[in-house]
PDB file of N, CA, C and O in Angstrom:
ATOM      1  N   UNK A   1       0.844  -1.173   0.000  1.00  0.00           N
ATOM      2  CA  UNK A   1       0.000   0.000   0.000  1.00  0.00           C
ATOM      3  C   UNK A   1       0.887   1.233   0.000  1.00  0.00           C
ATOM      4  O   UNK A   1       1.994   1.232   0.539  1.00  0.00           O
ATOM      5  N   UNK A   2       0.374   2.271  -0.614  1.00  0.00           N
ATOM      6  CA  UNK A   2       1.108   3.521  -0.640  1.00  0.00           C
ATOM      7  C   UNK A   2       0.338   4.561   0.143  1.00  0.00           C
ATOM      8  O   UNK A   2      -0.881   4.478   0.287  1.00  0.00           O
ATOM      9  N   UNK A   3       1.056   5.525   0.638  1.00  0.00           N
ATOM     10  CA  UNK A   3       0.432   6.571   1.420  1.00  0.00           C
ATOM     11  C   UNK A   3      -0.050   7.679   0.503  1.00  0.00           C
ATOM     12  O   UNK A   3       0.659   8.080  -0.420  1.00  0.00           O
ATOM     13  N   UNK A   4      -1.244   8.170   0.753  1.00  0.00           N
ATOM     14  CA  UNK A   4      -1.829   9.272  -0.013  1.00  0.00           C
ATOM     15  C   UNK A   4      -1.372  10.568   0.642  1.00  0.00           C
ATOM     16  O   UNK A   4      -1.488  10.702   1.860  1.00  0.00           O
ATOM     17  N   UNK A   5      -0.854  11.534  -0.126  1.00  0.00           N
ATOM     18  CA  UNK A   5      -0.378  12.770   0.494  1.00  0.00           C
ATOM     19  C   UNK A   5      -1.508  13.497   1.208  1.00  0.00           C
ATOM     20  O   UNK A   5      -2.628  13.583   0.705  1.00  0.00           O
ATOM     21  N   UNK A   6      -1.198  14.012   2.375  1.00  0.00           N
ATOM     22  CA  UNK A   6      -2.198  14.703   3.172  1.00  0.00           C
ATOM     23  C   UNK A   6      -1.828  16.175   3.244  1.00  0.00           C
ATOM     24  O   UNK A   6      -0.851  16.545   3.896  1.00  0.00           O
ATOM     25  N   UNK A   7      -2.608  17.015   2.573  1.00  0.00           N
ATOM     26  CA  UNK A   7      -2.372  18.445   2.594  1.00  0.00           C
ATOM     27  C   UNK A   7      -3.268  19.115   3.620  1.00  0.00           C
ATOM     28  O   UNK A   7      -2.896  20.133   4.203  1.00  0.00           O
ATOM     29  N   UNK A   8      -4.442  18.552   3.842  1.00  0.00           N
ATOM     30  CA  UNK A   8      -5.423  19.130   4.755  1.00  0.00           C
ATOM     31  C   UNK A   8      -5.904  18.042   5.699  1.00  0.00           C
ATOM     32  O   UNK A   8      -5.959  16.874   5.314  1.00  0.00           O
ATOM     33  N   UNK A   9      -6.257  18.405   6.935  1.00  0.00           N
ATOM     34  CA  UNK A   9      -6.817  17.396   7.829  1.00  0.00           C
ATOM     35  C   UNK A   9      -8.214  17.010   7.367  1.00  0.00           C
ATOM     36  O   UNK A   9      -8.843  17.724   6.586  1.00  0.00           O
ATOM     37  N   UNK A  10      -8.692  15.869   7.860  1.00  0.00           N
ATOM     38  CA  UNK A  10     -10.064  15.476   7.561  1.00  0.00           C
ATOM     39  C   UNK A  10     -10.957  16.613   8.016  1.00  0.00           C
ATOM     40  O   UNK A  10     -10.770  17.168   9.098  1.00  0.00           O
ATOM     41  N   UNK A  11     -11.911  16.950   7.199  1.00  0.00           N
ATOM     42  CA  UNK A  11     -12.807  18.030   7.537  1.00  0.00           C
ATOM     43  C   UNK A  11     -12.518  19.280   6.725  1.00  0.00           C
ATOM     44  O   UNK A  11     -13.368  20.163   6.614  1.00  0.00           O
ATOM     45  N   UNK A  12     -11.308  19.360   6.154  1.00  0.00           N
ATOM     46  CA  UNK A  12     -11.000  20.496   5.300  1.00  0.00           C
ATOM     47  C   UNK A  12     -11.694  20.267   3.968  1.00  0.00           C
ATOM     48  O   UNK A  12     -11.809  19.128   3.517  1.00  0.00           O
ATOM     49  N   UNK A  13     -12.142  21.306   3.355  1.00  0.00           N
ATOM     50  CA  UNK A  13     -12.823  21.144   2.077  1.00  0.00           C
ATOM     51  C   UNK A  13     -11.994  21.759   0.973  1.00  0.00           C
ATOM     52  O   UNK A  13     -11.376  22.810   1.144  1.00  0.00           O
ATOM     53  N   UNK A  14     -11.992  21.089  -0.156  1.00  0.00           N
ATOM     54  CA  UNK A  14     -11.238  21.578  -1.305  1.00  0.00           C
ATOM     55  C   UNK A  14      -9.746  21.491  -1.062  1.00  0.00           C
ATOM     56  O   UNK A  14      -9.297  21.177   0.041  1.00  0.00           O
ATOM     57  N   UNK A  15      -8.990  21.771  -2.100  1.00  0.00           N
ATOM     58  CA  UNK A  15      -7.545  21.812  -1.953  1.00  0.00           C
ATOM     59  C   UNK A  15      -6.950  22.457  -3.175  1.00  0.00           C
ATOM     60  O   UNK A  15      -7.663  22.958  -4.045  1.00  0.00           O
ATOM     61  N   UNK A  16      -5.668  22.440  -3.232  1.00  0.00           N
ATOM     62  CA  UNK A  16      -4.995  23.066  -4.363  1.00  0.00           C
ATOM     63  C   UNK A  16      -4.591  22.040  -5.420  1.00  0.00           C
ATOM     64  O   UNK A  16      -3.821  22.364  -6.324  1.00  0.00           O
ATOM     65  N   UNK A  17      -5.085  20.833  -5.327  1.00  0.00           N
ATOM     66  CA  UNK A  17      -4.720  19.752  -6.237  1.00  0.00           C
ATOM     67  C   UNK A  17      -5.899  19.353  -7.106  1.00  0.00           C
ATOM     68  O   UNK A  17      -6.393  18.231  -6.996  1.00  0.00           O
ATOM     69  N   UNK A  18      -6.348  20.231  -7.950  1.00  0.00           N
ATOM     70  CA  UNK A  18      -7.414  19.896  -8.888  1.00  0.00           C
ATOM     71  C   UNK A  18      -8.773  19.723  -8.250  1.00  0.00           C
ATOM     72  O   UNK A  18      -9.614  19.005  -8.790  1.00  0.00           O
ATOM     73  N   UNK A  19      -9.018  20.364  -7.108  1.00  0.00           N
ATOM     74  CA  UNK A  19     -10.326  20.307  -6.487  1.00  0.00           C
ATOM     75  C   UNK A  19     -10.596  19.050  -5.688  1.00  0.00           C
ATOM     76  O   UNK A  19     -11.700  18.891  -5.167  1.00  0.00           O
ATOM     77  N   UNK A  20      -9.634  18.152  -5.570  1.00  0.00           N
ATOM     78  CA  UNK A  20      -9.845  16.926  -4.798  1.00  0.00           C
ATOM     79  C   UNK A  20      -9.572  17.183  -3.334  1.00  0.00           C
ATOM     80  O   UNK A  20      -8.609  17.856  -2.967  1.00  0.00           O
ATOM     81  N   UNK A  21     -10.426  16.642  -2.522  1.00  0.00           N
ATOM     82  CA  UNK A  21     -10.276  16.764  -1.078  1.00  0.00           C
ATOM     83  C   UNK A  21      -9.171  15.809  -0.629  1.00  0.00           C
ATOM     84  O   UNK A  21      -9.144  14.654  -1.056  1.00  0.00           O
ATOM     85  N   UNK A  22      -8.283  16.266   0.205  1.00  0.00           N
ATOM     86  CA  UNK A  22      -7.218  15.406   0.723  1.00  0.00           C
ATOM     87  C   UNK A  22      -7.667  14.801   2.051  1.00  0.00           C
ATOM     88  O   UNK A  22      -7.983  15.527   2.993  1.00  0.00           O
ATOM     89  N   UNK A  23      -7.694  13.492   2.122  1.00  0.00           N
ATOM     90  CA  UNK A  23      -8.063  12.788   3.336  1.00  0.00           C
ATOM     91  C   UNK A  23      -6.900  11.908   3.765  1.00  0.00           C
ATOM     92  O   UNK A  23      -6.133  11.451   2.917  1.00  0.00           O
ATOM     93  N   UNK A  24      -6.751  11.660   5.062  1.00  0.00           N
ATOM     94  CA  UNK A  24      -5.596  10.892   5.548  1.00  0.00           C
ATOM     95  C   UNK A  24      -5.777   9.381   5.449  1.00  0.00           C
ATOM     96  O   UNK A  24      -5.505   8.653   6.403  1.00  0.00           O
ATOM     97  N   UNK A  25      -6.230   8.921   4.308  1.00  0.00           N
ATOM     98  CA  UNK A  25      -6.404   7.491   4.106  1.00  0.00           C
ATOM     99  C   UNK A  25      -5.310   6.961   3.193  1.00  0.00           C
ATOM    100  O   UNK A  25      -4.862   7.643   2.271  1.00  0.00           O
ATOM    101  N   UNK A  26      -4.896   5.751   3.464  1.00  0.00           N
ATOM    102  CA  UNK A  26      -3.926   5.076   2.614  1.00  0.00           C
ATOM    103  C   UNK A  26      -4.635   4.654   1.329  1.00  0.00           C
ATOM    104  O   UNK A  26      -5.787   4.221   1.367  1.00  0.00           O
ATOM    105  N   UNK A  27      -3.959   4.777   0.212  1.00  0.00           N
ATOM    106  CA  UNK A  27      -4.488   4.283  -1.055  1.00  0.00           C
ATOM    107  C   UNK A  27      -4.047   2.830  -1.192  1.00  0.00           C
ATOM    108  O   UNK A  27      -2.856   2.519  -1.204  1.00  0.00           O
ATOM    109  N   UNK A  28      -5.038   1.952  -1.296  1.00  0.00           N
ATOM    110  CA  UNK A  28      -4.794   0.515  -1.385  1.00  0.00           C
ATOM    111  C   UNK A  28      -5.022   0.040  -2.817  1.00  0.00           C
ATOM    112  O   UNK A  28      -5.645   0.730  -3.625  1.00  0.00           O
ATOM    113  N   UNK A  29      -4.510  -1.143  -3.114  1.00  0.00           N
ATOM    114  CA  UNK A  29      -4.720  -1.720  -4.440  1.00  0.00           C
ATOM    115  C   UNK A  29      -6.224  -1.831  -4.735  1.00  0.00           C
ATOM    116  O   UNK A  29      -6.671  -1.464  -5.821  1.00  0.00           O
ATOM    117  N   UNK A  30      -6.993  -2.330  -3.780  1.00  0.00           N
ATOM    118  CA  UNK A  30      -8.459  -2.393  -3.888  1.00  0.00           C
ATOM    119  C   UNK A  30      -9.022  -1.642  -2.697  1.00  0.00           C
ATOM    120  O   UNK A  30      -8.792  -2.022  -1.549  1.00  0.00           O
ATOM    121  N   UNK A  31      -9.752  -0.584  -2.970  1.00  0.00           N
ATOM    122  CA  UNK A  31     -10.332   0.207  -1.886  1.00  0.00           C
ATOM    123  C   UNK A  31     -11.565   0.926  -2.370  1.00  0.00           C
ATOM    124  O   UNK A  31     -12.037   0.708  -3.485  1.00  0.00           O
ATOM    125  N   UNK A  32     -12.083   1.790  -1.512  1.00  0.00           N
ATOM    126  CA  UNK A  32     -13.278   2.549  -1.870  1.00  0.00           C
ATOM    127  C   UNK A  32     -12.941   3.635  -2.881  1.00  0.00           C
ATOM    128  O   UNK A  32     -11.864   4.231  -2.844  1.00  0.00           O
ATOM    129  N   UNK A  33     -13.875   3.878  -3.773  1.00  0.00           N
ATOM    130  CA  UNK A  33     -13.763   4.918  -4.787  1.00  0.00           C
ATOM    131  C   UNK A  33     -13.440   6.257  -4.104  1.00  0.00           C
ATOM    132  O   UNK A  33     -14.199   6.723  -3.254  1.00  0.00           O
ATOM    133  N   UNK A  34     -12.321   6.862  -4.478  1.00  0.00           N
ATOM    134  CA  UNK A  34     -11.846   8.059  -3.796  1.00  0.00           C
ATOM    135  C   UNK A  34     -12.793   9.240  -3.967  1.00  0.00           C
ATOM    136  O   UNK A  34     -13.060   9.958  -3.003  1.00  0.00           O
ATOM    137  N   UNK A  35     -13.297   9.451  -5.156  1.00  0.00           N
ATOM    138  CA  UNK A  35     -14.210  10.587  -5.369  1.00  0.00           C
ATOM    139  C   UNK A  35     -15.495  10.432  -4.562  1.00  0.00           C
ATOM    140  O   UNK A  35     -16.011  11.402  -4.006  1.00  0.00           O
ATOM    141  N   UNK A  36     -15.996   9.224  -4.505  1.00  0.00           N
ATOM    142  CA  UNK A  36     -17.219   8.971  -3.757  1.00  0.00           C
ATOM    143  C   UNK A  36     -16.995   9.217  -2.257  1.00  0.00           C
ATOM    144  O   UNK A  36     -17.834   9.823  -1.589  1.00  0.00           O
ATOM    145  N   UNK A  37     -15.863   8.745  -1.740  1.00  0.00           N
ATOM    146  CA  UNK A  37     -15.523   8.957  -0.328  1.00  0.00           C
ATOM    147  C   UNK A  37     -15.356  10.451  -0.048  1.00  0.00           C
ATOM    148  O   UNK A  37     -15.872  10.967   0.944  1.00  0.00           O
ATOM    149  N   UNK A  38     -14.636  11.134  -0.925  1.00  0.00           N
ATOM    150  CA  UNK A  38     -14.403  12.569  -0.741  1.00  0.00           C
ATOM    151  C   UNK A  38     -15.713  13.351  -0.735  1.00  0.00           C
ATOM    152  O   UNK A  38     -15.889  14.262   0.075  1.00  0.00           O
ATOM    153  N   UNK A  39     -16.614  13.006  -1.615  1.00  0.00           N
ATOM    154  CA  UNK A  39     -17.912  13.671  -1.678  1.00  0.00           C
ATOM    155  C   UNK A  39     -18.711  13.435  -0.399  1.00  0.00           C
ATOM    156  O   UNK A  39     -19.294  14.366   0.156  1.00  0.00           O
ATOM    157  N   UNK A  40     -18.734  12.202   0.058  1.00  0.00           N
ATOM    158  CA  UNK A  40     -19.465  11.857   1.273  1.00  0.00           C
ATOM    159  C   UNK A  40     -18.903  12.613   2.474  1.00  0.00           C
ATOM    160  O   UNK A  40     -19.661  13.188   3.256  1.00  0.00           O
ATOM    161  N   UNK A  41     -17.574  12.614   2.624  1.00  0.00           N
ATOM    162  CA  UNK A  41     -16.957  13.277   3.767  1.00  0.00           C
ATOM    163  C   UNK A  41     -17.076  14.796   3.689  1.00  0.00           C
ATOM    164  O   UNK A  41     -17.140  15.456   4.726  1.00  0.00           O
ATOM    165  N   UNK A  42     -17.106  15.361   2.496  1.00  0.00           N
ATOM    166  CA  UNK A  42     -17.302  16.806   2.364  1.00  0.00           C
ATOM    167  C   UNK A  42     -18.685  17.187   2.892  1.00  0.00           C
ATOM    168  O   UNK A  42     -18.833  18.180   3.604  1.00  0.00           O
ATOM    169  N   UNK A  43     -19.691  16.394   2.538  1.00  0.00           N
ATOM    170  CA  UNK A  43     -21.050  16.650   3.023  1.00  0.00           C
ATOM    171  C   UNK A  43     -21.125  16.519   4.541  1.00  0.00           C
ATOM    172  O   UNK A  43     -21.670  17.389   5.220  1.00  0.00           O
ATOM    173  N   UNK A  44     -20.584  15.444   5.058  1.00  0.00           N
ATOM    174  CA  UNK A  44     -20.663  15.172   6.492  1.00  0.00           C
ATOM    175  C   UNK A  44     -19.870  16.203   7.287  1.00  0.00           C
ATOM    176  O   UNK A  44     -20.363  16.724   8.287  1.00  0.00           O
ATOM    177  N   UNK A  45     -18.663  16.499   6.859  1.00  0.00           N
ATOM    178  CA  UNK A  45     -17.845  17.455   7.590  1.00  0.00           C
ATOM    179  C   UNK A  45     -18.420  18.866   7.506  1.00  0.00           C
ATOM    180  O   UNK A  45     -18.259  19.659   8.434  1.00  0.00           O
ATOM    181  N   UNK A  46     -19.086  19.178   6.405  1.00  0.00           N
ATOM    182  CA  UNK A  46     -19.784  20.456   6.306  1.00  0.00           C
ATOM    183  C   UNK A  46     -20.912  20.537   7.323  1.00  0.00           C
ATOM    184  O   UNK A  46     -21.121  21.578   7.947  1.00  0.00           O
ATOM    185  N   UNK A  47     -21.636  19.440   7.489  1.00  0.00           N
ATOM    186  CA  UNK A  47     -22.732  19.404   8.466  1.00  0.00           C
ATOM    187  C   UNK A  47     -22.198  19.516   9.890  1.00  0.00           C
ATOM    188  O   UNK A  47     -22.808  20.168  10.738  1.00  0.00           O
ATOM    189  N   UNK A  48     -21.062  18.881  10.148  1.00  0.00           N
ATOM    190  CA  UNK A  48     -20.469  18.958  11.483  1.00  0.00           C
ATOM    191  C   UNK A  48     -20.028  20.375  11.828  1.00  0.00           C
ATOM    192  O   UNK A  48     -19.954  20.737  13.003  1.00  0.00           O
ATOM    193  N   UNK A  49     -19.738  21.169  10.817  1.00  0.00           N
ATOM    194  CA  UNK A  49     -19.285  22.545  11.037  1.00  0.00           C
ATOM    195  C   UNK A  49     -20.454  23.495  11.296  1.00  0.00           C
ATOM    196  O   UNK A  49     -20.233  24.673  11.578  1.00  0.00           O
ATOM    197  N   UNK A  50     -21.681  23.009  11.208  1.00  0.00           N
ATOM    198  CA  UNK A  50     -22.852  23.858  11.431  1.00  0.00           C
ATOM    199  C   UNK A  50     -23.567  23.438  12.710  1.00  0.00           C
ATOM    200  O   UNK A  50     -23.261  22.406  13.306  1.00  0.00           O
ATOM    201  N   UNK A  51     -24.507  24.250  13.105  1.00  0.00           N
ATOM    202  CA  UNK A  51     -25.361  23.920  14.248  1.00  0.00           C
ATOM    203  C   UNK A  51     -26.723  23.417  13.794  1.00  0.00           C
ATOM    204  O   UNK A  51     -27.633  23.275  14.610  1.00  0.00           O
ATOM    205  N   UNK A  52     -26.871  23.148  12.505  1.00  0.00           N
ATOM    206  CA  UNK A  52     -28.153  22.752  11.945  1.00  0.00           C
ATOM    207  C   UNK A  52     -28.458  21.282  12.242  1.00  0.00           C
ATOM    208  O   UNK A  52     -27.767  20.378  11.772  1.00  0.00           O
ATOM    209  N   UNK A  53     -29.496  21.072  13.025  1.00  0.00           N
ATOM    210  CA  UNK A  53     -29.921  19.705  13.337  1.00  0.00           C
ATOM    211  C   UNK A  53     -30.399  18.983  12.082  1.00  0.00           C
ATOM    212  O   UNK A  53     -30.199  17.777  11.943  1.00  0.00           O
ATOM    213  N   UNK A  54     -31.025  19.712  11.180  1.00  0.00           N
ATOM    214  CA  UNK A  54     -31.522  19.121   9.939  1.00  0.00           C
ATOM    215  C   UNK A  54     -30.353  18.652   9.073  1.00  0.00           C
ATOM    216  O   UNK A  54     -30.377  17.542   8.542  1.00  0.00           O
ATOM    217  N   UNK A  55     -29.336  19.496   8.933  1.00  0.00           N
ATOM    218  CA  UNK A  55     -28.163  19.145   8.141  1.00  0.00           C
ATOM    219  C   UNK A  55     -27.430  17.943   8.737  1.00  0.00           C
ATOM    220  O   UNK A  55     -26.990  17.052   8.011  1.00  0.00           O
ATOM    221  N   UNK A  56     -27.306  17.929  10.048  1.00  0.00           N
ATOM    222  CA  UNK A  56     -26.647  16.801  10.723  1.00  0.00           C
ATOM    223  C   UNK A  56     -27.438  15.509  10.553  1.00  0.00           C
ATOM    224  O   UNK A  56     -26.852  14.450  10.327  1.00  0.00           O
ATOM    225  N   UNK A  57     -28.744  15.584  10.658  1.00  0.00           N
ATOM    226  CA  UNK A  57     -29.586  14.396  10.477  1.00  0.00           C
ATOM    227  C   UNK A  57     -29.482  13.862   9.053  1.00  0.00           C
ATOM    228  O   UNK A  57     -29.406  12.652   8.839  1.00  0.00           O
ATOM    229  N   UNK A  58     -29.477  14.766   8.090  1.00  0.00           N
ATOM    230  CA  UNK A  58     -29.353  14.342   6.690  1.00  0.00           C
ATOM    231  C   UNK A  58     -28.002  13.684   6.447  1.00  0.00           C
ATOM    232  O   UNK A  58     -27.916  12.691   5.725  1.00  0.00           O
ATOM    233  N   UNK A  59     -26.959  14.224   7.038  1.00  0.00           N
ATOM    234  CA  UNK A  59     -25.626  13.632   6.874  1.00  0.00           C
ATOM    235  C   UNK A  59     -25.521  12.289   7.568  1.00  0.00           C
ATOM    236  O   UNK A  59     -24.885  11.366   7.060  1.00  0.00           O
ATOM    237  N   UNK A  60     -26.149  12.181   8.733  1.00  0.00           N
ATOM    238  CA  UNK A  60     -26.158  10.901   9.445  1.00  0.00           C
ATOM    239  C   UNK A  60     -26.853   9.844   8.599  1.00  0.00           C
ATOM    240  O   UNK A  60     -26.382   8.710   8.506  1.00  0.00           O
ATOM    241  N   UNK A  61     -27.978  10.216   7.980  1.00  0.00           N
ATOM    242  CA  UNK A  61     -28.696   9.290   7.098  1.00  0.00           C
ATOM    243  C   UNK A  61     -27.850   8.921   5.885  1.00  0.00           C
ATOM    244  O   UNK A  61     -27.850   7.768   5.453  1.00  0.00           O
ATOM    245  N   UNK A  62     -27.124   9.902   5.332  1.00  0.00           N
ATOM    246  CA  UNK A  62     -26.267   9.643   4.167  1.00  0.00           C
ATOM    247  C   UNK A  62     -25.153   8.664   4.527  1.00  0.00           C
ATOM    248  O   UNK A  62     -24.820   7.782   3.736  1.00  0.00           O
ATOM    249  N   UNK A  63     -24.581   8.819   5.712  1.00  0.00           N
ATOM    250  CA  UNK A  63     -23.531   7.884   6.137  1.00  0.00           C
ATOM    251  C   UNK A  63     -24.074   6.474   6.299  1.00  0.00           C
ATOM    252  O   UNK A  63     -23.456   5.503   5.863  1.00  0.00           O
ATOM    253  N   UNK A  64     -25.220   6.373   6.922  1.00  0.00           N
ATOM    254  CA  UNK A  64     -25.815   5.051   7.157  1.00  0.00           C
ATOM    255  C   UNK A  64     -26.219   4.371   5.852  1.00  0.00           C
ATOM    256  O   UNK A  64     -26.159   3.147   5.743  1.00  0.00           O
ATOM    257  N   UNK A  65     -26.630   5.161   4.865  1.00  0.00           N
ATOM    258  CA  UNK A  65     -27.097   4.610   3.593  1.00  0.00           C
ATOM    259  C   UNK A  65     -25.983   4.468   2.551  1.00  0.00           C
ATOM    260  O   UNK A  65     -26.206   3.928   1.467  1.00  0.00           O
ATOM    261  N   UNK A  66     -24.802   4.947   2.879  1.00  0.00           N
ATOM    262  CA  UNK A  66     -23.707   4.955   1.899  1.00  0.00           C
ATOM    263  C   UNK A  66     -23.384   3.542   1.426  1.00  0.00           C
ATOM    264  O   UNK A  66     -23.222   2.617   2.222  1.00  0.00           O
ATOM    265  N   UNK A  67     -23.298   3.408   0.123  1.00  0.00           N
ATOM    266  CA  UNK A  67     -22.902   2.158  -0.511  1.00  0.00           C
ATOM    267  C   UNK A  67     -21.710   2.494  -1.385  1.00  0.00           C
ATOM    268  O   UNK A  67     -21.856   2.799  -2.568  1.00  0.00           O
ATOM    269  N   UNK A  68     -20.532   2.434  -0.790  1.00  0.00           N
ATOM    270  CA  UNK A  68     -19.313   2.864  -1.477  1.00  0.00           C
ATOM    271  C   UNK A  68     -18.804   1.780  -2.425  1.00  0.00           C
ATOM    272  O   UNK A  68     -18.690   0.611  -2.058  1.00  0.00           O
ATOM    273  N   UNK A  69     -18.504   2.199  -3.651  1.00  0.00           N
ATOM    274  CA  UNK A  69     -17.968   1.273  -4.655  1.00  0.00           C
ATOM    275  C   UNK A  69     -16.501   0.989  -4.357  1.00  0.00           C
ATOM    276  O   UNK A  69     -15.769   1.845  -3.861  1.00  0.00           O
ATOM    277  N   UNK A  70     -16.095  -0.232  -4.673  1.00  0.00           N
ATOM    278  CA  UNK A  70     -14.673  -0.595  -4.560  1.00  0.00           C
ATOM    279  C   UNK A  70     -14.033  -0.464  -5.927  1.00  0.00           C
ATOM    280  O   UNK A  70     -14.615  -0.831  -6.947  1.00  0.00           O
ATOM    281  N   UNK A  71     -12.828   0.063  -5.923  1.00  0.00           N
ATOM    282  CA  UNK A  71     -12.083   0.318  -7.154  1.00  0.00           C
ATOM    283  C   UNK A  71     -10.628  -0.085  -6.973  1.00  0.00           C
ATOM    284  O   UNK A  71     -10.137  -0.244  -5.856  1.00  0.00           O
ATOM    285  N   UNK A  72      -9.959  -0.245  -8.104  1.00  0.00           N
ATOM    286  CA  UNK A  72      -8.506  -0.367  -8.054  1.00  0.00           C
ATOM    287  C   UNK A  72      -7.968   0.974  -7.600  1.00  0.00           C
ATOM    288  O   UNK A  72      -8.456   2.020  -8.028  1.00  0.00           O
ATOM    289  N   UNK A  73      -6.984   0.951  -6.750  1.00  0.00           N
ATOM    290  CA  UNK A  73      -6.383   2.170  -6.198  1.00  0.00           C
ATOM    291  C   UNK A  73      -7.443   3.070  -5.572  1.00  0.00           C
ATOM    292  O   UNK A  73      -7.742   4.156  -6.067  1.00  0.00           O
ATOM    293  N   UNK A  74      -7.991   2.587  -4.486  1.00  0.00           N
ATOM    294  CA  UNK A  74      -8.982   3.354  -3.736  1.00  0.00           C
ATOM    295  C   UNK A  74      -8.542   3.503  -2.298  1.00  0.00           C
ATOM    296  O   UNK A  74      -7.514   2.964  -1.888  1.00  0.00           O
ATOM    297  N   UNK A  75      -9.332   4.242  -1.532  1.00  0.00           N
ATOM    298  CA  UNK A  75      -9.007   4.438  -0.114  1.00  0.00           C
ATOM    299  C   UNK A  75      -9.197   3.137   0.656  1.00  0.00           C
ATOM    300  O   UNK A  75     -10.138   2.383   0.407  1.00  0.00           O
ATOM    301  N   UNK A  76      -8.285   2.887   1.598  1.00  0.00           N
ATOM    302  CA  UNK A  76      -8.301   1.688   2.430  1.00  0.00           C
ATOM    303  C   UNK A  76      -9.670   1.517   3.098  1.00  0.00           C
ATOM    304  O   UNK A  76     -10.160   2.425   3.771  1.00  0.00           O
ATOM    305  N   UNK A  77     -10.270   0.359   2.906  1.00  0.00           N
ATOM    306  CA  UNK A  77     -11.625   0.077   3.374  1.00  0.00           C
ATOM    307  C   UNK A  77     -11.726   0.189   4.894  1.00  0.00           C
ATOM    308  O   UNK A  77     -12.654   0.818   5.404  1.00  0.00           O
ATOM    309  N   UNK A  78     -10.791  -0.408   5.617  1.00  0.00           N
ATOM    310  CA  UNK A  78     -10.863  -0.376   7.087  1.00  0.00           C
ATOM    311  C   UNK A  78     -10.758   1.046   7.622  1.00  0.00           C
ATOM    312  O   UNK A  78     -11.471   1.416   8.555  1.00  0.00           O
ATOM    313  N   UNK A  79      -9.870   1.842   7.033  1.00  0.00           N
ATOM    314  CA  UNK A  79      -9.703   3.220   7.496  1.00  0.00           C
ATOM    315  C   UNK A  79     -10.957   4.050   7.241  1.00  0.00           C
ATOM    316  O   UNK A  79     -11.390   4.817   8.102  1.00  0.00           O
ATOM    317  N   UNK A  80     -11.530   3.894   6.065  1.00  0.00           N
ATOM    318  CA  UNK A  80     -12.742   4.653   5.735  1.00  0.00           C
ATOM    319  C   UNK A  80     -13.897   4.216   6.630  1.00  0.00           C
ATOM    320  O   UNK A  80     -14.638   5.057   7.140  1.00  0.00           O
ATOM    321  N   UNK A  81     -14.057   2.907   6.826  1.00  0.00           N
ATOM    322  CA  UNK A  81     -15.134   2.415   7.688  1.00  0.00           C
ATOM    323  C   UNK A  81     -14.983   2.959   9.112  1.00  0.00           C
ATOM    324  O   UNK A  81     -15.975   3.331   9.740  1.00  0.00           O
ATOM    325  N   UNK A  82     -13.753   3.009   9.624  1.00  0.00           N
ATOM    326  CA  UNK A  82     -13.510   3.550  10.965  1.00  0.00           C
ATOM    327  C   UNK A  82     -13.843   5.045  11.012  1.00  0.00           C
ATOM    328  O   UNK A  82     -14.401   5.521  12.001  1.00  0.00           O
ATOM    329  N   UNK A  83     -13.509   5.778   9.966  1.00  0.00           N
ATOM    330  CA  UNK A  83     -13.806   7.212   9.916  1.00  0.00           C
ATOM    331  C   UNK A  83     -15.316   7.448   9.836  1.00  0.00           C
ATOM    332  O   UNK A  83     -15.825   8.409  10.413  1.00  0.00           O
ATOM    333  N   UNK A  84     -16.026   6.583   9.129  1.00  0.00           N
ATOM    334  CA  UNK A  84     -17.491   6.690   9.066  1.00  0.00           C
ATOM    335  C   UNK A  84     -18.083   6.476  10.453  1.00  0.00           C
ATOM    336  O   UNK A  84     -18.963   7.227  10.873  1.00  0.00           O
ATOM    337  N   UNK A  85     -17.611   5.460  11.165  1.00  0.00           N
ATOM    338  CA  UNK A  85     -18.096   5.208  12.527  1.00  0.00           C
ATOM    339  C   UNK A  85     -17.816   6.409  13.435  1.00  0.00           C
ATOM    340  O   UNK A  85     -18.650   6.781  14.260  1.00  0.00           O
ATOM    341  N   UNK A  86     -16.652   7.001  13.275  1.00  0.00           N
ATOM    342  CA  UNK A  86     -16.274   8.177  14.061  1.00  0.00           C
ATOM    343  C   UNK A  86     -17.221   9.347  13.784  1.00  0.00           C
ATOM    344  O   UNK A  86     -17.674  10.023  14.708  1.00  0.00           O
ATOM    345  N   UNK A  87     -17.511   9.576  12.503  1.00  0.00           N
ATOM    346  CA  UNK A  87     -18.412  10.671  12.126  1.00  0.00           C
ATOM    347  C   UNK A  87     -19.829  10.423  12.649  1.00  0.00           C
ATOM    348  O   UNK A  87     -20.497  11.356  13.097  1.00  0.00           O
ATOM    349  N   UNK A  88     -20.287   9.167  12.595  1.00  0.00           N
ATOM    350  CA  UNK A  88     -21.622   8.858  13.129  1.00  0.00           C
ATOM    351  C   UNK A  88     -21.709   9.183  14.608  1.00  0.00           C
ATOM    352  O   UNK A  88     -22.724   9.706  15.069  1.00  0.00           O
ATOM    353  N   UNK A  89     -20.660   8.879  15.357  1.00  0.00           N
ATOM    354  CA  UNK A  89     -20.656   9.202  16.789  1.00  0.00           C
ATOM    355  C   UNK A  89     -20.675  10.723  16.991  1.00  0.00           C
ATOM    356  O   UNK A  89     -21.326  11.219  17.910  1.00  0.00           O
ATOM    357  N   UNK A  90     -19.965  11.455  16.136  1.00  0.00           N
ATOM    358  CA  UNK A  90     -19.886  12.917  16.264  1.00  0.00           C
ATOM    359  C   UNK A  90     -21.201  13.595  15.904  1.00  0.00           C
ATOM    360  O   UNK A  90     -21.528  14.654  16.440  1.00  0.00           O
ATOM    361  N   UNK A  91     -21.950  12.985  14.998  1.00  0.00           N
ATOM    362  CA  UNK A  91     -23.219  13.586  14.575  1.00  0.00           C
ATOM    363  C   UNK A  91     -24.291  13.322  15.611  1.00  0.00           C
ATOM    364  O   UNK A  91     -25.433  13.747  15.440  1.00  0.00           O
TER     365      UNK A  91
END
């Protein structure tokens, strides 16, 4: 496995690398689709940054309903699953 460069901590939105969100997940040979994970975490972390109960509830539902595709060269499944559990507890 190779390490994915981390420019921003989890929760940061956007970056200077072509609009892709940088997350501290290892890129594995077979892992979750990076764009899909980035999109999901952008929504959830945006909700965590607000005081909106509605936004938090919608993000909690999105996390619970997430069906992440597996791809070649994707984010490590165990790390992403652990981060999802962490976000659910925070919401």
